[in-house]
C-alpha positions in Angstrom: 88.4 -37.2 -13.9 87.1 -40.5 -15.3 90.7 -41.8 -15.7 91.5 -41.0 -12.0 88.3 -42.6 -10.8 88.8 -45.8 -12.8 92.5 -46.0 -11.8 91.7 -45.5 -8.1 89.1 -48.2 -8.2 91.4 -50.7 -9.9 94.2 -50.0 -7.4 91.9 -50.7 -4.5 90.9 -53.9 -6.1 94.5 -55.0 -6.5 95.3 -54.1 -2.9 92.3 -56.1 -1.6 93.5 -59.3 -3.3 96.3 -59.3 -0.7 93.8 -60.4 2.0 94.1 -64.0 2.9 91.2 -66.3 2.1 89.4 -68.2 4.9 88.3 -71.8 5.3 85.0 -72.9 3.7 83.1 -75.9 5.0 80.2 -76.0 2.5 81.0 -76.3 -1.2 78.9 -77.2 -4.2 77.9 -76.6 -7.7 74.7 -75.2 -9.3 73.7 -76.4 -12.7 70.8 -76.5 -15.1 69.1 -79.8 -16.2 71.5 -80.0 -19.1 74.4 -79.9 -16.7 75.6 -76.5 -17.8 76.8 -74.2 -14.9 74.6 -71.4 -13.7 76.8 -68.4 -13.3 75.8 -65.8 -10.6 73.2 -67.9 -8.9 72.5 -66.7 -5.4 73.1 -68.9 -2.3 71.7 -67.4 0.9 71.5 -68.9 4.4 67.8 -68.4 5.4 67.3 -65.8 8.1 71.0 -64.8 8.2 73.3 -62.2 6.6 75.4 -65.0 5.0 75.5 -65.9 1.4 77.5 -65.9 -1.9 77.1 -66.4 -5.6 78.4 -69.0 -8.1 81.5 -68.4 -10.2 82.0 -69.1 -13.9 82.0 -72.8 -13.3 78.8 -72.6 -11.2 80.7 -73.4 -8.0 80.3 -71.8 -4.6 81.7 -72.1 -1.1 80.6 -70.9 2.3 81.8 -71.1 5.9 78.8 -72.0 8.1 78.3 -72.5 11.8 76.4 -75.8 12.4 76.1 -75.4 16.2 72.4 -74.5 15.7 71.8 -77.0 12.9 69.9 -77.8 10.7 70.5 -74.9 8.3 68.5 -73.9 5.3 70.1 -72.7 2.1 68.1 -70.8 -0.6 69.4 -71.2 -4.1 67.9 -68.9 -6.8 68.6 -67.4 -10.2 66.4 -65.4 -12.6 64.6 -67.8 -14.9 64.9 -70.8 -12.6 62.8 -72.1 -9.7 64.2 -71.3 -6.3 65.3 -74.4 -4.3 65.7 -74.8 -0.5 68.2 -77.3 0.9 68.4 -78.4 4.5 71.9 -79.1 5.8 72.8 -80.8 9.1 76.6 -80.9 8.7 79.4 -79.6 6.5 79.7 -80.9 3.0 81.9 -80.4 0.0 79.8 -82.2 -2.6 76.5 -80.4 -3.0 75.1 -80.7 -6.5 72.1 -78.4 -7.0 70.0 -78.7 -10.2 67.7 -75.8 -10.8 64.6 -76.2 -13.0 63.9 -73.6 -15.6 61.0 -71.4 -14.7 60.7 -67.8 -15.9 57.9 -66.9 -13.5 58.6 -67.7 -9.8 55.7 -68.3 -7.5 57.8 -67.3 -4.6 59.6 -64.1 -5.7 60.0 -61.9 -2.6 59.6 -58.2 -2.2 60.0 -55.9 0.8 58.7 -52.6 -0.3 54.9 -52.9 -0.2 54.5 -53.8 3.5 58.1 -53.2 4.7 58.4 -56.9 5.5 59.2 -59.8 3.2 56.2 -61.2 1.2 55.6 -62.9 -2.1 55.0 -60.3 -4.8 51.9 -62.2 -5.9 50.4 -61.5 -2.4 51.4 -57.8 -2.2 48.4 -55.7 -1.0 49.1 -53.0 -3.6 50.4 -52.7 -7.2 54.2 -53.4 -7.2 56.7 -53.8 -10.0 59.9 -55.6 -9.4 62.8 -55.4 -11.9 66.0 -57.4 -11.5 69.6 -56.3 -12.2 69.8 -58.6 -15.2 66.7 -57.1 -16.8 68.2 -53.6 -16.3 71.6 -54.6 -17.7 69.9 -56.1 -20.8 68.0 -52.8 -21.5 69.2 -50.2 -23.9 68.6 -47.0 -22.1 71.3 -44.5 -21.1 70.5 -44.7 -17.4 68.4 -46.6 -14.8 65.3 -44.4 -14.9 65.2 -44.2 -18.7 64.9 -48.0 -18.7 61.8 -48.0 -16.5 59.5 -46.6 -19.2 58.7 -50.0 -20.7 57.2 -51.4 -17.5 53.6 -51.4 -16.6 52.1 -48.1 -15.3 55.3 -46.1 -15.2 55.8 -42.7 -16.8 59.1 -40.9 -17.3 59.9 -37.2 -18.0 63.3 -36.1 -19.3 64.5 -32.5 -18.8 67.8 -33.5 -20.3 69.8 -36.6 -20.9 70.6 -37.6 -17.3 67.8 -35.8 -15.5 64.9 -38.2 -15.9 62.0 -38.3 -13.4 59.6 -41.1 -12.8 55.9 -41.0 -11.9 53.0 -43.4 -11.5 49.2 -42.7 -11.9 49.4 -39.2 -13.2 50.6 -35.7 -12.2 54.0 -36.2 -13.9 56.6 -33.5 -13.7 60.3 -33.0 -14.1 60.5 -32.8 -10.2 58.8 -36.2 -9.3 57.7 -34.4 -6.2 54.9 -36.9 -5.6 57.0 -40.0 -5.5 59.8 -41.0 -3.1 63.0 -42.4 -4.5 65.1 -44.5 -2.1 68.4 -46.3 -2.4 68.7 -49.0 0.2 65.9 -47.0 2.0 67.9 -43.8 1.9 66.2 -40.8 0.3 68.2 -39.6 -2.7 66.7 -36.2 -3.2 68.8 -33.0 -3.4 67.8 -31.2 -0.2 67.8 -27.6 -1.5 65.4 -28.3 -4.4 63.6 -31.4 -3.1 64.7 -32.7 -6.5 65.5 -36.3 -7.5 68.3 -35.6 -9.9 67.7 -38.7 -11.9 69.9 -41.6 -10.5 72.8 -39.3 -9.7 72.7 -40.1 -6.0 71.2 -43.5 -6.4 72.8 -46.9 -6.9 75.2 -47.5 -9.8 73.8 -50.0 -12.3 76.6 -52.5 -11.6 75.6 -52.6 -7.9 71.8 -52.9 -8.3 70.3 -56.0 -7.0 66.7 -55.1 -8.0 64.3 -52.2 -8.1 60.8 -52.3 -6.5 58.2 -49.7 -7.5 55.0 -49.1 -5.5 52.2 -47.6 -7.6 49.9 -45.2 -5.7 49.9 -43.8 -2.2 52.2 -45.2 0.4 52.3 -42.6 3.1 51.1 -45.0 5.8 54.5 -46.6 5.8 56.8 -44.2 4.1 55.8 -40.7 5.2 54.2 -37.6 3.8 55.7 -37.5 0.3 55.0 -41.1 -0.7 52.0 -39.5 -2.5 51.9 -41.4 -5.8 54.4 -44.1 -5.1 57.8 -45.3 -4.0 60.9 -46.3 -6.0 63.2 -48.5 -3.9 66.5 -49.5 -5.4 68.3 -52.3 -3.5 72.0 -52.7 -3.9 74.1 -55.9 -3.8 75.3 -57.1 -0.5 79.1 -57.7 -0.4 78.6 -60.8 1.8 76.5 -62.3 -1.0 78.0 -60.9 -4.2 81.8 -60.7 -4.3 84.2 -60.0 -7.2 85.2 -57.4 -9.6 82.8 -56.0 -12.3 83.8 -53.5 -14.9 81.4 -51.9 -17.5 82.5 -49.7 -20.4 80.1 -48.3 -22.9 80.4 -45.8 -25.8 78.0 -44.4 -28.3 76.9 -41.5 -30.4 76.7 -37.9 -29.0 80.2 -38.6 -27.6 78.7 -41.0 -25.0 81.1 -42.6 -22.5 79.9 -44.7 -19.5 82.4 -46.3 -17.3 81.6 -48.2 -14.1 83.5 -50.4 -11.7 82.4 -52.4 -8.7 84.6 -54.5 -6.4 83.3 -56.4 -3.4 85.2 -58.8 -1.1 84.4 -60.8 2.0 87.6 -60.4 4.0 86.5 -63.0 6.6 83.3 -64.4 8.0 82.6 -61.1 9.8 83.9 -58.3 7.6 83.1 -57.4 3.9 83.4 -54.2 1.9 82.5 -53.0 -1.6 83.4 -49.9 -3.6 81.6 -48.5 -6.7 82.8 -45.9 -9.1 81.2 -44.5 -12.2 81.6 -41.7 -14.7 79.2 -40.8 -17.5 79.5 -38.1 -20.1 77.7 -37.2 -23.4 76.6 -34.2 -25.4 73.4 -33.1 -23.7 70.1 -32.5 -25.4 69.4 -28.8 -25.9 65.8 -27.4 -25.8 65.1 -25.6 -29.0 61.4 -25.0 -29.2 60.9 -21.3 -30.1 57.1 -21.3 -30.1 55.4 -18.4 -28.4 55.0 -18.9 -24.6 51.4 -19.2 -23.3 52.4 -18.3 -19.8 54.1 -14.9 -20.1 54.4 -11.6 -18.3 52.7 -9.6 -20.9 51.0 -9.6 -24.3 52.6 -12.0 -26.7 52.9 -12.3 -30.5 53.7 -14.8 -33.2 57.2 -15.3 -34.8 57.9 -12.7 -37.5 56.0 -10.0 -35.6 57.3 -6.5 -35.8 57.2 -6.4 -32.0 59.2 -9.5 -31.2 57.8 -12.2 -29.0 58.4 -14.2 -25.8 59.8 -17.6 -27.1 59.6 -20.8 -25.2 63.3 -21.6 -25.2 64.8 -18.1 -25.5 66.0 -16.0 -22.6 66.7 -12.3 -22.2 63.6 -11.1 -24.0 63.1 -7.9 -22.0 59.8 -6.0 -22.7 59.1 -2.3 -22.8 56.8 -3.0 -19.8 59.8 -4.3 -17.8 62.0 -1.5 -19.1 59.5 1.2 -18.2 59.4 2.7 -21.7 56.5 3.2 -24.2 57.2 3.0 -27.9 54.0 1.9 -29.7 50.8 2.6 -27.8 49.0 -0.5 -26.5 51.8 -2.8 -27.7 54.6 -4.5 -25.9 58.0 -4.8 -27.6 60.4 -7.7 -26.9 64.1 -7.8 -27.3 65.4 -10.8 -29.3 66.9 -12.8 -26.4 69.2 -15.8 -26.8 68.7 -19.6 -27.2 69.5 -22.3 -24.6 72.2 -23.7 -26.9 73.8 -20.2 -27.2 73.8 -19.5 -23.4 75.2 -23.0 -22.6 77.6 -22.8 -25.5 80.6 -25.1 -25.4 79.6 -26.3 -22.0 77.1 -28.6 -23.5 78.3 -31.8 -21.9 76.2 -33.7 -19.4 78.3 -35.5 -16.9 77.8 -37.6 -13.8 80.2 -39.3 -11.4 79.8 -41.4 -8.3 82.3 -42.8 -5.7 80.7 -45.1 -3.2 82.7 -47.1 -0.7 80.8 -49.2 1.9 81.9 -51.6 4.7 79.7 -54.1 6.6 80.4 -56.1 9.8 78.5 -59.0 11.1 78.2 -58.6 14.8 76.2 -61.9 14.8 74.8 -64.0 12.0 71.6 -62.0 12.4 72.9 -58.5 13.1 74.8 -56.5 10.6 76.4 -53.0 10.9 77.0 -51.0 7.7 78.8 -47.7 7.1 78.3 -46.1 3.6 79.6 -42.9 2.0 78.7 -41.5 -1.4 80.0 -38.6 -3.3 78.1 -37.8 -6.5 77.9 -34.9 -8.8 77.6 -33.7 -12.4 76.2 -31.3 -14.8 72.8 -31.4 -16.4 69.7 -29.3 -17.1 66.6 -29.2 -15.0 63.2 -27.6 -15.8 60.7 -26.1 -13.3 59.6 -22.5 -13.4 62.6 -21.9 -15.7 65.4 -24.0 -17.3 68.3 -24.4 -14.9 71.8 -25.5 -15.7 72.9 -27.6 -12.7 76.6 -27.2 -13.3 79.1 -29.0 -11.1 76.3 -29.9 -8.6 77.8 -32.0 -5.8 76.1 -34.1 -3.2 77.7 -35.9 -0.2 75.8 -38.6 1.7 76.8 -40.6 4.8 74.8 -43.5 6.1 75.1 -45.7 9.2 72.8 -48.7 9.7 72.4 -51.4 12.3 70.1 -54.2 10.9 68.7 -57.4 12.3 66.4 -60.0 10.8 63.4 -58.2 12.4 64.6 -54.6 13.3 66.8 -51.8 12.1 68.1 -48.4 13.1 69.3 -46.2 10.2 70.7 -42.7 10.0 71.9 -40.6 7.0 73.0 -37.1 6.2 72.9 -35.5 2.8 74.5 -32.2 1.9 74.3 -30.6 -1.6 76.4 -27.8 -3.1 75.0 -26.0 -6.2 78.5 -24.8 -7.1 78.2 -23.2 -10.5 74.5 -23.8 -11.2 72.6 -21.0 -12.8 69.1 -20.0 -14.0 68.9 -19.5 -17.8 66.1 -16.9 -17.4 68.1 -14.9 -15.0 71.2 -15.2 -17.1 69.5 -13.9 -20.2 67.8 -11.1 -18.4 71.0 -10.0 -16.6 73.0 -10.1 -19.8 70.4 -8.0 -21.6 70.4 -5.3 -18.8 74.1 -5.2 -17.8 76.3 -2.3 -18.9 78.9 -3.8 -21.2 81.6 -1.5 -19.7 81.1 -3.5 -16.5 82.6 -6.5 -18.2 85.4 -4.6 -20.0 83.6 -4.1 -23.3 83.3 -0.7 -25.2 80.6 1.8 -24.3 77.5 1.6 -26.4 76.4 4.3 -28.9 74.3 7.2 -27.8 75.1 6.7 -24.1 73.0 3.5 -23.9 73.7 1.7 -20.6 72.7 -1.8 -21.8 71.9 -3.7 -25.0 68.2 -3.5 -24.0 68.3 0.3 -23.9 70.2 0.4 -27.2 67.7 -2.0 -28.8 64.6 0.1 -27.8 66.3 3.4 -28.7 67.2 2.1 -32.2 63.7 0.6 -32.6 62.0 3.9 -31.7 64.3 5.9 -33.9 63.6 3.6 -36.9 59.9 4.0 -36.4 60.2 7.7 -36.3 62.3 7.5 -39.5 59.3 5.9 -41.3 60.2 2.2 -41.1 57.4 -0.3 -40.5 57.5 -2.3 -37.2 58.9 -5.3 -39.0 61.7 -3.2 -40.6 62.3 -1.3 -37.3 62.7 -4.6 -35.5 65.2 -5.9 -38.0 67.2 -2.6 -37.7 67.2 -2.8 -33.9 68.0 -6.5 -33.9 71.3 -5.7 -35.7 72.5 -4.0 -32.5 71.8 -7.1 -30.4 75.0 -9.1 -29.6 75.1 -12.4 -31.6 75.5 -15.7 -29.8 79.2 -16.5 -29.5 80.4 -12.9 -30.1 83.0 -11.3 -27.8 80.4 -9.1 -26.2 78.0 -12.0 -25.7 80.7 -14.2 -24.1 81.9 -11.5 -21.8 78.3 -10.8 -20.6 77.6 -14.5 -20.2 80.7 -15.3 -18.2 80.2 -12.3 -15.8 76.5 -13.0 -15.0 76.9 -16.8 -14.8 79.5 -16.4 -12.1 77.7 -13.7 -10.2 75.2 -14.7 -7.5 71.5 -14.0 -8.0 70.0 -11.4 -7.7 72.8 -9.4 -9.3 73.7 -12.3 -11.6 72.3 -15.8 -12.3 74.3 -18.1 -10.1 72.3 -20.2 -7.5 74.7 -21.1 -4.7 72.5 -23.5 -2.8 74.1 -25.5 0.0 71.6 -27.4 2.2 71.6 -30.3 4.6 69.1 -33.0 5.2 69.5 -35.4 8.2 67.3 -38.4 8.8 67.1 -41.0 11.6 64.6 -44.0 11.4 63.9 -47.3 13.0 61.5 -50.2 12.8 60.8 -53.4 14.8 58.8 -56.4 13.6 56.9 -58.2 16.4 55.9 -61.7 15.3 53.0 -62.3 17.7 50.9 -65.4 17.3 47.6 -63.6 16.6 49.1 -61.0 14.3 52.4 -59.7 12.8 53.0 -56.2 14.0 55.6 -53.7 12.9 56.2 -50.3 14.5 58.5 -47.6 13.3 59.3 -44.0 13.3 61.5 -41.4 11.6 62.8 -37.9 12.3 64.1 -35.6 9.5 65.5 -32.1 9.6 66.6 -29.6 7.0 69.2 -26.8 7.1 68.7 -24.6 4.1 71.2 -22.1 2.8 71.6 -20.2 -0.5 73.4 -16.9 0.5 70.1 -15.2 0.0 69.9 -16.1 -3.7 67.0 -18.5 -3.5 65.7 -18.8 0.1 64.9 -16.3 2.9 68.3 -16.8 4.4 70.9 -14.0 4.5 74.4 -14.3 3.0 76.7 -15.3 5.9 73.7 -15.9 8.2 72.3 -19.0 9.9 70.6 -21.8 7.9 66.8 -21.9 7.8 65.8 -24.8 10.0 62.9 -27.1 9.3 61.9 -30.5 10.6 59.2 -33.3 10.4 58.8 -36.6 12.2 56.4 -39.5 12.2 55.4 -42.8 13.7 53.8 -45.8 11.9 52.4 -49.2 12.7 51.0 -52.1 10.7 49.2 -55.2 11.8 48.7 -58.2 9.5 46.5 -61.3 10.1 45.9 -64.3 8.0 42.6 -66.2 8.1 41.0 -69.3 6.5 44.2 -71.4 6.4 46.3 -68.4 5.1 43.9 -67.9 2.2 43.0 -64.3 3.3 45.5 -61.8 4.5 44.3 -58.6 6.2 46.6 -55.6 6.8 45.8 -52.3 8.6 48.5 -49.6 8.7 48.6 -46.0 9.9 51.2 -43.2 10.3 51.1 -40.0 12.3 53.3 -37.3 10.9 54.1 -34.0 12.6 55.6 -30.9 11.0 57.2 -27.7 12.1 55.0 -25.6 9.8 51.8 -27.7 9.4 49.3 -29.5 11.5 49.7 -33.2 12.3 48.3 -35.6 9.8 47.3 -39.3 9.9 47.8 -41.6 6.8 45.8 -44.8 7.1 45.8 -47.8 4.8 43.7 -51.0 4.9 44.0 -53.9 2.5 42.9 -57.5 1.9 44.5 -60.2 -0.3 42.7 -63.5 -1.1 44.9 -66.3 -2.4 44.0 -69.7 -3.8 45.3 -72.4 -6.1 47.6 -75.4 -5.8 50.7 -73.1 -5.9 48.8 -70.1 -4.5 49.0 -68.6 -8.0 45.7 -66.7 -7.9 45.6 -63.5 -5.9 42.9 -60.9 -5.6 43.7 -57.7 -3.7 41.8 -54.6 -2.6 43.1 -51.6 -0.6 42.1 -48.1 0.5 44.6 -45.5 1.6 45.2 -41.8 2.3 48.4 -40.1 1.6 49.8 -36.5 2.1 52.4 -34.5 0.3 54.4 -31.9 2.2 55.2 -28.7 0.3 58.8 -28.6 -0.9 61.3 -26.5 0.9 61.2 -24.1 -2.0 57.4 -23.8 -1.6 57.9 -23.0 2.1 60.9 -20.7 2.1 61.6 -19.3 -1.3 62.5 -15.6 -1.7 63.4 -14.9 -5.3 63.0 -11.6 -7.0 62.5 -12.2 -10.8 61.9 -8.5 -11.5 58.4 -8.8 -12.8 57.3 -10.5 -9.5 58.6 -11.4 -6.1 58.4 -15.2 -5.3 57.8 -15.9 -1.6 57.2 -18.9 0.6 53.9 -19.2 2.4 54.2 -21.0 5.8 53.4 -18.1 8.1 50.0 -16.3 8.2 49.2 -16.3 4.5 48.9 -13.3 2.2 46.2 -10.7 1.4 46.2 -8.5 -1.7 44.4 -7.8 -4.9 44.0 -10.0 -8.0 46.2 -9.0 -10.9 43.0 -8.0 -12.8 43.6 -4.7 -10.9 46.4 -4.1 -13.4 45.0 -5.7 -16.6 41.4 -4.8 -16.9 40.4 -1.3 -17.7 42.2 1.8 -16.3 44.4 0.9 -13.3 43.9 4.3 -11.9 40.1 3.8 -11.9 40.6 0.3 -10.3 42.7 1.8 -7.5 40.0 4.4 -7.0 37.5 1.6 -6.7 39.7 0.0 -4.0 39.7 3.4 -2.2 35.9 3.3 -2.4 35.8 0.0 -0.6 35.3 -2.4 -3.5 36.2 -6.0 -2.8 36.0 -7.1 -6.5 39.8 -7.4 -6.7 40.4 -9.0 -3.3 42.8 -11.9 -3.1 43.4 -14.1 0.0 46.0 -16.9 0.2 46.0 -18.8 3.5 49.2 -20.4 4.7 50.1 -23.6 2.9 48.7 -27.0 3.9 49.5 -30.5 2.8 48.1 -32.0 -0.3 45.9 -35.0 0.2 44.8 -38.0 -1.8 42.4 -40.9 -1.0 42.7 -43.9 -3.3 40.7 -47.1 -3.7 42.4 -49.9 -5.6 41.5 -53.5 -6.7 43.7 -55.9 -8.6 44.3 -59.5 -9.6 47.6 -61.3 -10.3 48.1 -64.9 -11.5 50.6 -67.2 -13.2 48.9 -69.7 -15.5 50.4 -72.9 -16.7 53.8 -71.7 -15.6 54.0 -69.6 -18.7 51.6 -66.7 -18.6 51.8 -63.9 -16.0 48.8 -61.6 -15.8 48.4 -58.5 -13.7 45.5 -56.1 -13.8 44.6 -53.2 -11.5 42.0 -50.5 -11.2 42.3 -47.4 -9.1 40.2 -44.3 -8.2 41.7 -41.3 -6.5 40.4 -38.0 -5.1 42.9 -35.2 -4.6 42.5 -32.1 -2.4 44.5 -29.1 -1.5 46.5 -29.0 -4.7 49.5 -26.8 -4.3 49.7 -24.2 -7.0 51.2 -20.7 -7.6 49.3 -17.4 -7.7 50.5 -13.9 -8.5 48.7 -10.9 -7.0 49.4 -7.3 -5.9 50.2 -7.2 -2.2 52.5 -6.1 0.6 55.7 -8.1 1.2 54.7 -8.5 4.9 51.5 -10.3 3.9 49.0 -7.5 4.5 46.6 -6.1 1.9 47.7 -2.7 0.5 45.2 0.1 1.1 44.6 2.8 -1.6 47.2 5.0 -0.1 49.9 2.3 -0.3 48.9 1.5 -3.8 49.1 5.2 -4.7 52.6 5.5 -3.2 53.7 2.3 -5.1 52.5 3.6 -8.5 53.0 7.3 -7.9 50.7 10.2 -7.0 49.1 10.1 -10.4 48.7 6.5 -11.5 49.8 6.1 -15.1 49.1 3.4 -17.7 49.6 -0.3 -17.1 53.2 -0.2 -18.3 54.3 2.4 -15.7 52.3 0.6 -13.0 54.0 -2.7 -13.6 57.4 -1.1 -13.7 57.0 0.6 -10.4 55.6 -2.6 -8.8 58.9 -4.3 -9.9 61.0 -2.0 -7.8 62.8 -4.1 -5.2 62.7 -1.3 -2.6 58.9 -1.1 -2.8 56.9 -2.8 0.0 54.0 -3.2 -2.4 54.9 -5.7 -5.2 53.5 -8.2 -7.6 54.0 -11.2 -5.4 53.7 -14.9 -6.2 53.1 -17.4 -3.5 52.2 -21.1 -3.3 48.8 -21.8 -2.0 46.2 -24.7 -1.8 43.5 -24.7 -4.4 40.0 -25.7 -3.1 39.1 -27.6 -6.2 38.8 -31.4 -5.7 40.2 -33.4 -8.6 39.4 -37.1 -9.3 41.4 -39.5 -11.3 41.0 -43.1 -12.3 42.8 -45.7 -14.3 43.5 -49.2 -15.3 46.8 -51.0 -15.9 47.2 -54.3 -17.5 50.3 -56.5 -17.9 50.9 -59.7 -19.7 54.1 -61.8 -20.0 54.1 -65.1 -22.0 57.0 -67.5 -21.8 56.7 -69.4 -25.0 60.2 -70.9 -24.5 63.5 -69.7 -23.1 64.5 -68.5 -26.6 61.3 -66.4 -27.1 59.2 -64.5 -24.6 56.5 -62.0 -25.2 55.5 -59.1 -23.0 53.0 -56.3 -23.2 51.3 -53.8 -21.0 48.6 -51.1 -21.3 47.7 -48.2 -19.1 44.7 -46.0 -19.1 44.7 -42.8 -16.9 41.9 -40.3 -16.9 41.4 -37.1 -14.9 37.9 -35.9 -14.1 36.4 -32.6 -15.2 38.1 -29.5 -13.9 37.0 -25.9 -14.2 38.2 -23.9 -17.2 41.5 -22.2 -16.4 42.3 -24.6 -13.5 45.8 -26.1 -13.9 45.9 -29.5 -12.3 49.4 -30.4 -13.8 48.1 -33.9 -14.6 50.5 -34.3 -17.5 49.7 -37.9 -18.3 48.7 -39.6 -21.6 45.2 -41.1 -21.4 46.4 -44.3 -23.3 49.8 -45.9 -23.6 51.3 -49.3 -24.2 54.5 -51.3 -24.5 55.1 -54.4 -26.7 58.3 -56.5 -26.3 60.0 -59.7 -27.1 63.2 -61.1 -25.5 65.0 -64.4 -25.1 68.2 -66.2 -24.7 69.9 -68.5 -27.3 72.2 -71.3 -26.3 72.7 -69.4 -23.0 75.1 -67.0 -24.7 73.1 -64.7 -26.8 70.4 -62.5 -25.2 68.2 -60.0 -27.0 65.5 -57.5 -26.0 63.2 -55.5 -28.3 60.5 -53.1 -27.0 58.1 -50.7 -28.7 56.6 -47.9 -26.6 53.7 -45.7 -27.6 51.8 -43.0 -25.8 48.9 -40.7 -26.8 49.1 -36.9 -27.3 48.2 -34.8 -24.2 48.6 -31.2 -22.9 51.5 -30.6 -20.6 50.9 -28.0 -17.9 53.6 -26.6 -15.7 54.6 -23.1 -14.4 57.2 -22.9 -17.1 54.5 -23.0 -19.8 51.6 -25.0 -21.2 51.7 -26.9 -24.5 51.0 -30.1 -26.4 53.0 -33.3 -26.2 52.5 -35.2 -29.5 52.0 -38.9 -29.9 55.3 -40.7 -29.1 56.3 -44.0 -30.5 59.9 -45.3 -29.9 61.7 -48.5 -30.6 64.5 -49.8 -28.2 66.6 -52.9 -28.6 69.7 -54.5 -27.3 71.8 -57.6 -28.1 74.3 -59.3 -25.8 76.8 -62.1 -26.3 78.6 -63.9 -23.4 82.2 -65.1 -23.6 82.0 -67.5 -20.8 85.7 -68.4 -20.5 86.7 -64.7 -20.7 84.0 -63.9 -18.1 82.7 -61.0 -20.2 79.7 -59.9 -22.2 79.6 -57.6 -25.1 76.4 -55.6 -25.8 75.1 -53.4 -28.6 71.8 -51.5 -28.6 70.1 -48.3 -28.6 67.0 -46.3 -27.8 64.6 -44.6 -30.2 66.2 -46.5 -33.1 63.9 -45.0 -35.6 65.1 -41.5 -34.6 61.6 -40.4 -33.9 62.5 -37.0 -32.2 60.1 -36.5 -29.3 59.6 -34.2 -26.4 58.6 -35.6 -23.1 58.0 -32.3 -21.3 56.7 -29.1 -22.9 59.7 -26.7 -23.2 62.1 -29.6 -22.8 64.5 -30.9 -25.5 63.7 -33.2 -28.4 65.1 -36.6 -27.7 66.6 -38.5 -30.6 68.4 -41.8 -31.3 71.0 -43.1 -28.9 73.2 -46.1 -30.1 75.9 -47.7 -28.0 78.3 -50.6 -27.7 79.9 -51.9 -24.6 81.5 -54.6 -22.6 80.8 -56.0 -19.2 83.6 -58.0 -17.4 82.5 -60.0 -14.3 85.1 -61.7 -12.2 83.7 -63.8 -9.4 
């Protein structure tokens, strides 16, 4: 596939060279003070969608209309001070000399307020990362490279599925942070999952990345709960040419990317991106006993087996409805993640992304964009999921002016061959081998689970100890890679859930949004709105939909406005914003934000900021509409009238028959009530200070304090599937006329035909949670050849009740230390050491410790100017300090690579 992609891209590039060039009436050259050319400098016509970049000689050419002269050109490049030139007529002899300056006082961002503003004067904490900084990093993908920046946490479920969080509550899902590519949401609709950068912008096409820390619902909607990641791509009108990147490394890593952009004439330009990545994926291999398990658990070496963290197919006597040893639960051996995935251990990612833009006027641009992306990787949530051959198609149309836009996009996912490892192991353990063409089992056993328990019981009766009996029974269990194992795996991985383990999700998300910027004299005012709809489908394997039936429909929409006013000769900027969001399944919510920024200094280099805002998080589509029978429980969405039932203490404390009798007598001790879901809410106060001192030292410090309410969590209970509370008679029917021991009760409550089940729904916890933190960043430019950087983050959660799971998942202390520089404008280097403190990771999959992590990353680049290419070597975790970023996830080791970047302007 990668050869076809690269060949197709190169053919398109050659074809496009056939277009005739057009006349240029403004030509010039951009150099440094030593007269050396600055390659790739940006030249943009202020207020218009017209621009270009310099070639290998530092030269540029533009065709400009001087009818409305004068015109203002902005010339900029990383590490140099931006210049503005006023032109009144065409010229072919512009010579622009840029002064070196690592820290720009006028660096512009758009994410914080959805209008252009200096990053120093942003009302909230924002990080901006340029394309050059990303290309000089040593990570395997975009998000892995973000870990060294101030206040940013990453979580890796596998090599390519890296999630990003700010200010706590990290998870593999990143459900509390919005990720946008050119303002288009890049989530996979079925799972509300940001699958790393799979649907984002390819690294070669990234212009910059802006990250908002903290709540941003006032301008971005309900799920901008803890932040926004906005990746901006390169405009083909500004950045033409052919770029090719090839990289290889250990673990069979190959990364190939190509970008080609061409301005066909003054009005029309296009670009096309292609990428392919493959490597041997990281496999999770922690076999510690699970803390969150369906029954009594044991330690490794136990004569009863145990429920291991990264093993699947450990069926219990409770689940099988048998009793071998009184008051003990026996586990089958199960299989490892590496065994179940087997030879299919490659992680892959591909992306094809053509885009065409047309200038209706100099200030009005129309863009059509298509993206097809996909790949294979592993994701962790309530289980470990192999997202195999997951495909996503995305269409975007945009009409954009200098002060307004209308944008629409449509995203459709296809789970293809994705499967749940827990389901796969369980189905393999309980499938009759004759179903998959294998010989019948001894003694008439209908599954390897039945054979295991039968052998174990017989060995005990024969006088063996539990440890000996377990070893005897384990010999009957199919070994990983055996013929029987492979046959069972293939059959169940290709069969849809609930009969098998395949998750054939296929959902659609459509979005239309617009914004207008009114530049009134008293205030600057922006107004905007958005409408989003979902069409969910899973053939009944994940959602409440029915195979062959209609999609589940859901929608939400909102309107926002922001007013900004400057006072005291522009020293004080006040902003007030608010957004009203409406939902199909929830009440309307208002997200306000107010901020103030005070700026002073000869170059406006000192900036104090303060803000207060409220944000909301909408439950995911899974939280709202899931219907998944995992045997031991039925997982249901909770957006109707809520659920009533009995706490699972009904089953676990004392004699269940006595407990059911207490229910019949009117006892409410076991009552459980879960109202319908509502939105999570956070209120955050933030203060901060940014400055640039002596043109060499950049300093940024921020403090925040947040209060969270209506945490969304999961709760199992005994209830009726229609939401009503079972009465004593219904419980008696569910467990039989004469209720037996806990094992039999649980077995009967696992019957799919029973209206009374152990049910798990998502609900809002009433516990308020407070967090606070400080982030500090320092960058010192000693000279161009040597720069120092460092940042520190402190995040702390307030006291929570014993047993309450907040899923905070954030180290209390962490820091980064780095050095970088450029030698003779040819050699670039970057070294970074990252450290984070030990903490406890809480997630529905399990709970466990994440140890202290210290990793060293580095890269070295050399430019061949005449050959228009750069070679790079580098790596992450160079000390091979194996570490786990999420409990139950894989251990991440060293990655070393070498590559070449060719850039033809």
